[in-house]
C-alpha positions, 0 to 999 in steps of 0.5 A, a space after each residue: 171526815 170526823 166521827 163521834 165515838 163514846 170515849 169509853 168505847 174507843 178505848 176499849 176498842 184501842 185495847 182490843 186492837 194493841 192486844 191484837 197487835 193491830 192499830 184502831 183504824 184497821 180494827 175499825 175499817 175490819 169491822 166497816 167493811 163486814 157491816 157493809 158486806 164489802 172487802 178488799 180481798 174476800 179471799 184474804 178476809 174468809 181465810 184466817 192467817 193460821 189457815 192461809 199458812 196450812 194450805 198446800 202443806 199436805 199431798 193433793 188427794 184425787 177428786 173424787 176421793 173427798 175424805 181422803 179414805 183411799 188416800 189414807 189407806 194407801 198410805 198405811 199401806 206404804 207405812 206397814 209394808 
């Protein structure tokens, strides 16, 4: 299958891919997946690698303490005893 692309646009996309440490094929595939609304793994696509690396880094808080205020106050009480 062939697709005709403006050579200047292709060069710009190729430069962008190279700067991001990717290849042009993966950049085009990612764009097309987002364009048509399909994704290999929606969780993997929706969560950037940086955020993914931070998941599980902290301690869990109670589900009813969504903004973690109670956990923070307990932490401060323990810290300043």
